[in-house]
C-alpha positions in Angstrom: 31.5 22.3 -0.8 31.4 24.7 -3.8 28.6 25.7 -6.1 28.3 24.1 -9.5 24.9 25.4 -10.5 22.3 27.8 -9.0 18.7 26.8 -9.7 17.2 29.5 -7.4 18.0 31.1 -4.1 17.2 27.9 -2.2 18.2 25.1 -4.5 21.8 24.4 -5.7 23.9 21.8 -7.4 27.2 21.5 -5.6 30.4 19.5 -5.6 31.4 17.7 -2.4 34.6 15.6 -2.4 34.4 15.1 -6.1 30.7 14.1 -6.1 27.7 16.1 -7.3 25.1 16.7 -4.7 21.8 18.7 -4.6 21.4 21.1 -1.7 18.2 22.7 -0.5 18.1 25.5 2.1 16.8 28.9 2.6 19.0 31.6 1.0 21.7 29.1 -0.1 22.1 30.7 -3.5 21.2 34.3 -2.6 23.8 36.6 -4.2 26.1 33.7 -4.8 28.1 32.6 -7.9 29.3 29.3 -9.4 32.6 28.3 -7.8 31.9 30.0 -4.5 31.9 28.1 -1.2 28.6 27.2 0.5 27.6 28.2 4.0 26.8 24.8 5.4 24.8 26.3 8.2 22.1 27.2 5.7 21.7 23.7 4.3 18.4 22.0 5.2 18.8 18.9 3.2 21.5 17.2 1.1 20.5 14.8 -1.7 23.5 12.6 -2.6 22.6 10.4 -5.6 24.2 7.0 -5.5 23.4 6.4 -9.2 24.0 8.5 -12.2 20.4 7.9 -13.3 19.2 10.0 -10.3 21.1 13.1 -11.4 19.9 12.7 -14.9 16.3 12.5 -13.8 16.8 15.5 -11.5 18.2 17.6 -14.3 15.3 16.7 -16.6 12.8 17.6 -13.9 14.4 20.9 -12.9 14.1 22.1 -16.4 10.3 21.3 -16.5 9.3 22.1 -12.9 10.0 25.3 -11.0 12.5 24.9 -8.1 9.9 25.9 -5.5 8.3 22.4 -6.0 11.6 20.8 -5.0 11.7 23.0 -1.9 8.2 22.1 -0.7 8.9 18.4 -1.5 12.1 18.5 0.6 10.2 20.0 3.5 7.6 17.3 3.2 10.3 14.6 3.1 12.1 16.0 6.1 8.7 16.1 8.0 8.0 12.5 7.0 11.5 11.3 8.2 10.9 13.0 11.5 7.4 11.8 12.1 7.9 8.3 10.8 11.4 7.9 12.3 12.9 6.7 9.1 15.2 7.7 6.2 14.2 7.7 2.6 16.4 7.3 -0.5 17.1 10.3 -2.7 14.6 9.1 -5.4 11.7 10.2 -3.1 12.6 13.9 -3.9 12.0 13.3 -7.6 8.8 11.2 -7.0 7.2 13.6 -4.6 8.1 16.7 -6.6 6.8 15.3 -9.9 3.5 14.2 -8.2 2.9 17.5 -6.4 3.5 19.5 -9.5 1.1 17.4 -11.5 -1.5 17.4 -8.7 -1.5 21.2 -8.5 -1.8 21.4 -12.3 -4.8 19.1 -12.2 -6.4 21.0 -9.4 -6.1 24.3 -11.2 -7.7 22.7 -14.2 -10.5 21.2 -12.0 -9.5 17.7 -12.8 -10.0 15.3 -9.9 -8.4 11.8 -9.8 -9.9 9.7 -7.1 -7.6 7.5 -5.0 -9.2 4.0 -5.2 -6.9 2.9 -2.4 -7.7 5.7 0.0 -9.5 3.6 2.6 -6.7 1.0 2.6 -4.1 3.6 3.0 -5.9 5.4 5.8 -6.5 2.1 7.6 -3.1 0.3 7.1 -0.8 3.3 7.1 -2.4 5.9 9.4 0.9 7.5 10.3 1.9 8.0 6.6 -1.5 9.3 5.8 -1.4 11.8 8.7 1.9 13.1 7.3 0.2 13.2 3.8 -2.4 15.4 5.4 0.2 17.7 6.9 1.9 17.8 3.5 -1.4 19.2 2.0 -1.3 21.9 4.6 2.2 22.9 3.6 1.2 22.9 -0.1 -1.8 25.1 0.6 0.4 27.6 2.5 3.0 27.6 -0.2 0.9 27.7 -3.4 -2.5 28.9 -2.1 -4.3 25.8 -3.4 -6.2 23.1 -1.5 -5.8 19.6 -2.7 -8.4 16.9 -2.2 -7.7 14.3 0.6 -7.1 11.7 -2.1 -3.8 13.4 -2.6 -2.8 12.8 1.1 -3.2 9.2 0.3 -1.1 9.4 -2.9 1.7 11.1 -1.0 1.5 8.6 1.8 1.9 5.8 -0.8 5.2 7.5 -1.9 6.5 7.1 1.6 5.4 3.5 1.8 6.8 2.5 -1.5 10.2 4.4 -1.0 10.7 3.0 2.5 10.0 -0.6 1.2 12.4 -0.3 -1.6 15.0 1.3 0.7 14.8 -1.3 3.4 14.4 -4.4 1.2 17.4 -6.1 -0.3 17.2 -8.0 -3.5 16.6 -11.4 -1.8 13.8 -10.1 0.3 12.2 -8.3 -2.7 12.3 -11.6 -4.7 10.8 -13.5 -1.8 7.9 -11.0 -1.5 7.3 -11.2 -5.2 7.1 -15.0 -5.1 4.7 -14.9 -2.1 2.4 -12.6 -4.1 2.6 -14.9 -7.1 1.8 -17.9 -4.9 -1.3 -16.2 -3.4 -2.5 -15.2 -6.9 -2.1 -18.9 -8.0 -4.2 -20.0 -5.0 -6.9 -17.6 -5.9 -7.0 -18.7 -9.5 -7.1 -22.4 -8.5 -9.7 -22.0 -5.8 -12.0 -19.9 -8.0 -11.2 -21.8 -11.2 -10.6 -18.6 -13.1 -7.9 -16.7 -15.0 -7.4 -13.4 -13.3 -7.8 -10.4 -15.6 -4.7 -8.3 -14.9 -6.3 -5.2 -16.6 -9.3 -5.1 -14.3 -9.7 -2.6 -11.5 -10.5 -5.3 -8.9 -7.3 -7.2 -9.8 -5.2 -4.0 -9.6 -6.6 -3.1 -6.2 -6.1 -6.7 -5.0 -2.5 -6.7 -6.2 -1.7 -3.5 -4.4 -3.3 -4.8 -1.2 -1.3 -8.1 -1.5 1.9 -6.1 -1.8 1.1 -4.2 1.4 -0.1 -7.4 3.1 3.0 -9.3 2.3 5.2 -6.4 3.5 3.4 -6.3 6.8 3.5 -10.1 7.5 7.2 -10.3 6.6 8.4 -7.2 8.4 6.1 -6.9 11.5 7.3 -8.6 14.7 5.4 -11.8 15.4 4.5 -10.6 18.9 3.5 -7.1 17.9 0.0 -6.3 19.2 -2.5 -6.4 16.4 -5.6 -4.2 16.0 -8.8 -5.0 17.8 -10.6 -7.7 15.8 -14.0 -6.8 14.3 -15.7 -10.2 15.1 -19.2 -8.9 14.0 -17.9 -7.9 10.5 -15.9 -11.2 10.3 -19.1 -13.2 11.0 -21.0 -11.1 8.4 -18.4 -11.6 5.7 -18.2 -15.4 6.5 -21.9 -15.8 5.9 -22.4 -13.4 3.0 -19.3 -14.4 0.9 -18.7 -18.1 1.5 -16.8 -18.7 -1.8 -14.5 -15.8 -1.3 -14.1 -16.6 2.4 -13.1 -20.2 1.6 -10.5 -18.9 -0.8 -9.1 -16.6 2.0 -8.8 -19.6 4.3 -6.7 -21.4 1.8 -4.4 -18.3 1.6 -4.2 -18.3 5.4 -3.2 -21.9 5.5 -0.5 -21.2 3.0 0.9 -18.2 5.0 0.9 -20.3 8.2 2.8 -23.1 6.5 5.2 -20.9 4.6 5.9 -18.2 7.1 4.6 -19.7 10.4 2.6 -16.5 10.9 -1.0 -16.1 12.0 -3.1 -13.6 10.1 -5.4 -11.3 12.0 -9.2 -11.5 11.7 -9.4 -8.1 10.2 -6.8 -8.9 7.6 -8.8 -11.9 6.6 -11.9 -9.7 6.2 -10.1 -7.3 3.9 -8.6 -10.0 1.7 -12.1 -11.7 1.5 -13.7 -8.4 0.4 -11.0 -8.0 -2.4 -11.6 -11.5 -3.6 -15.4 -11.0 -3.6 -14.9 -7.9 -5.8 -13.0 -10.0 -8.3 -15.9 -12.6 -8.2 -18.5 -9.8 -8.7 -16.6 -8.3 -11.6 -16.4 -11.8 -13.2 -20.1 -12.3 -12.7 -20.9 -9.0 -14.4 -19.1 -10.2 -17.6 -20.9 -13.6 -17.7 
């Protein structure tokens, strides 16, 4: 491999067998010049774009964002791959870098954006969230700034979204989209409403459904589920009968369509989301 462009001592654009790649590693570009060979022992991470669009996005971002943000993002991605035992596609470098840069800018301006899905992320993706927390520690050491825990949730979401897009082929993605549409249709029919796609409750429900469908279509049928909260289930059943009835229709659909049982806890969470939609509708009446 030889150097095509030096962004800083640790981030390079190189050519490898006729293809452009982005390399990150401590001291890779130190006292080096374009055209020189690269010491491959110093490479921590190689990003090989499979689409021209990736390199175009990277070039745009590298002009607007200091290279040290790419370095910290690469460290976080490597940490996530080790802890989550998975591989992400190259687009995650761009997504994480852009997010961290913007998050630090907001923090320095004392602008806080709350993560409305933080509870869901902590509960459904605890391992990703834990890595997100470790990412905040790396960021604090690198930039001397402490980000709110909401950001750990946002970073965790990047892992979830990238892994889903990496592992899902077009057919599966289409099937998941159709399942979500079918569930939304059931909700509208059961509640006799037209869902407001601009409302907060709808947006949160839509994100939850995406995660829900991912879990029930990728998790092994015999995988041990979490301990059911029967007390909460009973409380929800009594307090929100309309929403609960709607949830049961969704459960029947899932059972018929996928031959999968849905956990008690999952039914509780879906019922709560549906109740939020009902509450929001009642406020506008």
